[in-house]
N, C-alpha and C positions, 0 to 999 in steps of 0.2 A: 587762407585761402577762404572767402566767403561760399558757407555753404548752399545749399539750391533752395528758392525760397519755399518750393511745394515739393509733393514726391508723388508722380503719377504713377498710378498703379493700371494697364490699359487690359484686355480681354485678348486673346488669340484676335476673336473678331468681335464687332459689337453688333448683340443679334435682339437691343432692344434698346427703345427712345429712352430707358431711367438713367440719368449721373446719378453720382453719389459725391457728394464733397463732405470735407471734414478741417471747417475755418478755425476751431481751437484744442486741438488734441496735438496742435506744436510742442514739442518736448526740448529743441536747441537752444539751448542758454547760450547766448553771449556772454562769453567770460567779462568783455570790458561791463555788461551790464551788471552780475550779480556781484562785483565788484562797487558797484555803483548803487544797488539797491540796501536799504536799510534794514530788507528784512531776511530771514532765518530761507535756506533750503526751502522748506515744507511749507513756509506760507506766502513765500511767490509762486508757488507751484498752484495754491488752493483757487484760482481763476481759468485751471486748465481743463479741460474735457480730456482729461486722462483717460488713454488705449479705447478712446472712441473710434480710433483708426485700427484699432485692432479690430474690435468688434464689427464694424462694417466690412475687414479686410478679405473677405470670400464673395463680394460682389462680383469682381471680375471673374470669378469660375460662373458665372449666370450671364456673361455677357456684358457687364453693367462697367466701366471707366470708374474709378473713385481718384481723387483729388485730394492731397490733404496738405494743408500749409505748415512748414515744417517750426516759422518762430514761435513761440509761444505768445499765447494773449496779452500777459503782464508785460511783452516786448512790445506789441503790435497787434492791435483787434481789425484782422481782415473783414468781422463784421459787423465794420461800421463805415462811411460815410469817408471819402479822405479828405472832405472838407470837415470835419469835427473834432477838428483842433481845440483842446484847452489852454486860455489866456493863463487859467491860474499853473499850469505846468510850463506852459512853452513861452519863453519870452518873444516879443515882438508878437504875439497872436492877438487884434484887436477882439470885444465882446462884440458878440454880434446876437442875435435875437436867441429869446428862450431856448436853448435846449436842455433837455432833464436829463440826459444821459451825460453829455459834456457837461455840465453843473454838477450830477454826484460822482465826474472824476472817473467814468468809462468813454471816454471818447476814442479817436482813434488810436491815440500814443495814450492810455492807462495811464491816470495820478494813483487808482487804489486798486486794492484787489479786494477779494472776497471778506465782506464786512467794514470794508470803508477803510482797510487799514492802509497807509500810504507808501507808495514803494518807495519815494525818492527823498533826500532833505535838499531843497533849492531845484531850482529852475532845470529843464534842457533848453537849448538853442533852438533858433528855428531850423536852422541850417543841418542840425542832429535829427528832428523830427522830419524835415522833407528827406533826410538821405534815407531811412527806415520806408517812408513812403515808396522810395523810388525802387528801395532793393527788395522789398518786399510785398508791398500791398500789391503794387500796378503788375507785377510779374504774376500775382496768386490769380488777379481777379483777370489779366491778358490771357491766360490758360482756359478759367473758368469761363470764359466770353467764349473763346475758339471750341473749346467740347460741346460749348451748346449750341454755337452758331451748327458746326459736324453733325453733330446728332439729328437739329431741327432739320437738317437740308435731305438727309439720308432717310427721316423715319416721318417728317413733316410735322412731328411734335415732339418733343423734350421735356422731361419731368426728374426735376432736379432735388433729391434730398437731402435735406443738409443738412447732418448730422451734428449730433450735442447731448451731452447731459446736462441735470441738474441737482443739485446739493437736494438730499433729503429732506433736509431742516424746511426748504423752499416750498415745498408742495404738502411735507405732514402736517401741516396747520389746518390746513384748505380741507381735511378729509372728516369724516363723523362716521360714529358705529355704523349709521345703517349705509353711507357711502363712503367706504374708505378711502384714501387719497388714491390720485391718479399714478400709475407707473410711466406711462410713457402720455406725452401732449403733444398732439400736430398741433404745429402754427400752418396759419394759411392767409392770416393777415382777413378773416370773418369772409374769407370766399374772393377774397382782392390778390389773390396771388394764384391761385391754383383750384379748377373745376370742382365740385362736391363731389363728382361720380370718382372722380383720381381720388381724392381723400377719404372719400367711403370705402373704396377697396385697402386705403392703407391701413386705415381701422381697421376692418374684419382681419386683417395678416396678423394685426398686432394680437388681435382679442382673439383668435383659432389658436393661438401660442399660449394662452390662459393669461395676457398679459391686461391689467385695466387702462382702457383711454381716455382724455380727454383732448378736448378741442381749445387750441387759443386761450385758456386761462390756467396757468398765471403767464403763459407766454406764447405770442401769438405771432411773433416772425420780427425779426431784426431786416439789416440791411439789404443781407440777400435775398429774403422772399422781398423786401419790398420794389429792390432795384430789377428785379430779373423775372420777379412774376406778371405775365403779361397772358393770362387764360387767353382773353380773346385772341390771343395771335397763336395760339397751341405752345406755350410757353409756362408750364406749371411749375411753382416753388411749393415745396410743401417741408417746412423746419419740424423735426425731429428733436424730441428732449428725453433723455432715459434717466431714469432715476439712479444717479451711482451707489446707492444701498444694494442693491442687485447685482453688482460686478464685482464692487472694489471696498475699501477700507479708507473712507474718507479722510480719517482722519492722517491715517502710516500714507496714502499716495498709492496703496499697492493693491493690483489686485488680491479680491477676495479668495476663499478656498472655492466657490462658487465661481468661478469667472469661465471655467470653460465650458460649463455646462450650461450658464447665460448665452456664451458664444455659439455652442449650438442650436440653442431656441431663436437667436438671432439669425442663421446661418437657413433656417425654414423662413421666417420670415423675409429674409431678401430676398430666397426666390420667388416669392408670393409676391413679391413686389415688381420684381425684375420681370413677372409675366408681365403684368397693368401693360407694359411698354412695349408686347412681344404681338405682334400681328401679322394674321396670315396674308400673304400676298405685299408687305411692306417688303423694301429692295434692305439687302442688307447690308451695315457698313463697310468699305472698306478696311481688308487686315490692315 
């Protein structure tokens, strides 16, 4: 029996225009996939935004839905366009215009995990790639689109928080003694995906929790922000990247001793973010 391509945790009643999504925290690794990869269990999980869905798991208590992909990023990346197919991995795919993500092996069906380690020996068939898109990518985006449409209809605006984590090493090198590395990176594609007033308030929520925040560097937002971000139409997307060292042992891919404390910190941040989309006089979404 095929597992559901996503989980949706809905509030008893949606009371905010904020929607949370976690595209990379999936950890349902198909047995056939694990048998095929040349990587061990720890290496295959290195691209996973492990436990991010748990960090944002309190969102429904504050009136916001949370949708999370269940398939792992190494199997299919729902934060890529469906047409970002890698000819170096998938048989029958023609080389097209240069796409740095695909060229580096990080297309919608990834060829590598963190640090450029190859997932497979040999190629996949086009039919297999299309099956992953049909069974995982499309259902996730169909559900996300419906959440956004329903929220916009109810509130006249929708704010999508696209939830991610980043390896500590990806940001450690950009800090200095005078300006330590950021712990949170907010990506709005330099204003193309969300209005500044909203990003300002999200930044303030993290800063009030004692976290160092940067914008758009080194992560400005990928497919989700690009595709769904339409601030001129009242549809805003903000990608949130969290330093993994704040809550997990990156080498062992396990929650650290500070996980529950950091989750409590995140609960306060989530509450503040949900307030951004809660305006007096706006109708409440149906139960």
